[in-house]
C-alpha positions in Angstrom: 61.5 -150.5 170.2 61.9 -154.2 169.6 61.2 -156.6 172.4 64.4 -158.1 173.7 65.1 -161.8 173.1 64.1 -163.9 176.0 67.0 -165.1 178.2 68.0 -168.8 178.1 66.2 -171.0 180.7 68.7 -173.2 182.6 65.9 -175.8 182.9 65.4 -176.1 179.1 67.2 -178.4 176.7 69.9 -176.7 174.7 69.4 -177.2 171.0 71.9 -176.2 168.4 70.6 -175.8 164.8 73.0 -175.8 161.9 71.7 -174.8 158.4 73.9 -175.6 155.4 73.8 -174.6 151.7 70.5 -176.0 150.4 67.4 -174.1 149.2 65.6 -175.8 152.1 67.2 -173.2 154.3 64.2 -171.0 153.4 62.4 -173.1 156.0 64.8 -172.2 158.8 62.7 -169.3 160.2 59.7 -171.6 160.4 61.7 -174.3 162.0 63.2 -172.0 164.6 59.8 -170.4 165.3 58.1 -173.7 165.7 60.7 -175.2 168.0 60.7 -172.1 170.1 57.2 -173.1 171.3 58.8 -175.9 173.3 61.0 -176.0 176.3 64.3 -175.4 174.5 67.0 -172.9 174.3 68.0 -172.4 170.7 71.2 -171.2 169.0 71.7 -171.2 165.3 74.7 -171.6 163.0 74.4 -170.7 159.3 77.0 -171.6 156.7 78.0 -169.0 154.1 76.0 -170.9 151.4 72.9 -171.1 153.7 72.8 -167.3 154.1 72.2 -167.0 150.3 68.7 -168.4 150.9 67.8 -166.0 153.7 66.5 -162.5 153.3 67.2 -159.8 155.9 63.7 -160.2 157.4 64.4 -163.9 157.8 67.5 -163.2 159.7 65.7 -160.7 161.9 62.8 -163.1 162.7 65.3 -165.7 163.8 67.4 -163.3 165.8 64.3 -162.3 167.8 64.3 -165.9 169.1 67.9 -167.2 168.9 71.4 -165.9 168.4 72.9 -166.6 164.9 76.5 -167.6 164.5 78.5 -167.5 161.3 82.0 -168.6 160.3 83.4 -165.1 160.9 82.3 -165.1 164.5 85.0 -167.7 165.2 87.6 -165.2 164.0 86.1 -162.0 165.1 89.1 -161.0 167.2 92.7 -162.1 167.1 93.1 -165.1 169.3 95.1 -164.9 172.5 96.0 -167.7 174.9 93.2 -168.1 177.4 90.4 -167.0 175.0 87.4 -169.3 174.5 87.1 -171.2 171.2 83.6 -170.7 169.8 83.1 -174.1 168.2 84.1 -175.8 171.5 81.9 -173.5 173.5 78.9 -174.3 171.3 79.7 -178.0 171.5 79.8 -177.8 175.3 76.5 -175.8 175.4 74.5 -178.1 173.0 72.7 -181.1 174.4 71.4 -182.0 170.9 72.3 -180.8 167.5 70.0 -180.6 164.5 71.5 -180.1 161.0 68.7 -179.0 158.8 69.1 -178.8 155.9 72.2 -181.0 155.4 73.4 -180.4 151.8 75.3 -183.0 149.7 78.5 -181.0 150.1 78.2 -180.8 153.9 77.3 -184.5 154.2 80.5 -185.4 152.3 82.5 -183.1 154.5 80.9 -184.5 157.7 81.5 -188.1 156.7 85.1 -187.3 155.9 85.7 -185.5 159.1 86.4 -182.2 157.4 85.7 -179.0 159.3 86.0 -176.0 156.9 83.6 -173.8 158.9 82.1 -173.2 162.3 79.2 -175.7 162.1 81.3 -178.6 160.8 83.9 -177.8 163.4 81.3 -178.3 166.1 80.4 -181.6 164.5 84.1 -182.7 164.4 84.6 -181.6 168.0 81.4 -183.4 169.2 81.8 -185.2 172.5 81.2 -188.7 171.4 81.7 -190.2 174.9 78.4 -188.6 176.0 76.4 -190.0 173.1 74.6 -186.8 172.6 72.5 -187.0 169.4 73.0 -185.2 166.1 70.0 -185.3 163.9 70.6 -184.6 160.2 67.9 -183.7 157.6 69.5 -184.2 154.1 68.2 -182.0 151.3 69.5 -182.3 147.7 68.7 -183.1 144.1 67.3 -186.6 143.5 70.3 -187.7 141.5 72.6 -186.5 144.2 70.6 -188.4 146.8 70.7 -191.6 144.6 74.4 -191.3 143.9 76.2 -194.3 145.5 78.5 -192.0 147.4 75.5 -190.6 149.3 74.6 -194.0 150.7 78.2 -194.7 151.7 78.5 -191.4 153.5 75.2 -191.9 155.3 76.4 -195.4 156.4 79.5 -193.7 157.9 77.3 -191.4 159.9 75.1 -194.2 161.1 78.1 -196.3 162.1 79.1 -193.6 164.7 76.0 -194.4 166.7 75.0 -190.9 167.7 73.8 -189.6 164.3 70.1 -190.0 163.3 69.2 -189.6 159.6 65.9 -187.9 158.9 65.3 -189.2 155.4 64.3 -186.7 152.7 60.9 -186.9 151.0 59.7 -187.2 147.4 58.4 -183.9 146.0 58.7 -181.3 143.3 62.1 -179.9 144.0 63.2 -176.3 143.6 65.2 -177.2 140.4 62.0 -178.5 138.8 62.8 -182.2 139.2 60.3 -184.6 140.8 61.7 -187.1 143.1 63.3 -187.9 146.5 65.6 -185.3 148.0 63.3 -182.7 149.6 64.0 -182.0 153.3 61.7 -183.7 155.7 58.7 -181.5 156.5 59.3 -179.1 159.4 56.5 -180.7 161.5 58.0 -184.1 161.0 61.5 -182.8 161.9 60.1 -181.4 165.1 58.4 -184.7 165.9 61.8 -186.4 165.6 63.5 -183.9 167.9 60.7 -184.4 170.4 61.3 -188.1 170.3 65.0 -187.7 171.1 64.8 -185.2 173.9 61.2 -185.4 175.1 60.3 -181.7 174.6 57.1 -180.2 176.1 55.1 -177.5 174.4 55.1 -174.4 176.6 51.4 -173.9 176.5 51.0 -177.5 177.7 53.1 -176.9 180.8 
């Protein structure tokens, strides 16, 4: 019998992770596992494209730590007046959001205010008055990263004041190209999250 997932701790920081359609999604299980060692409650959203990079065992390893939400969860039942709205409930719950990886497509949609799925609906509904942070870790092919539209879209995100860009790194990419575009390393992403919300590792408490 599998050990049940630990209940959320009301004294922990609520961290919402959103993975979009990039091969860097293969690092999602490691990211969730590593962050779970800190004083955070974690919930995860995966886009339809992101799920293509996750095997069944990846999903299972994540679900042992955190619930996973998909687009279809927003529409699981016919809506009736008085029902909760999932993307609003997740936005209310989250104290910080981490989008890792952020694909070129999702970056473009985010900058344009589009919300075709659950994760981007949370972003569009973000409570900007509270200045809660959204950290984004772009991951894409080098030429996509160097395209002038990418810089323009990142400038839009920066102009909002609550989005922090975790710049990609130069490496040998999955497509075989060598250059900038790889998602920031998981350890460095965690360091950036810690800087924003001052997390404490549980074995240090």
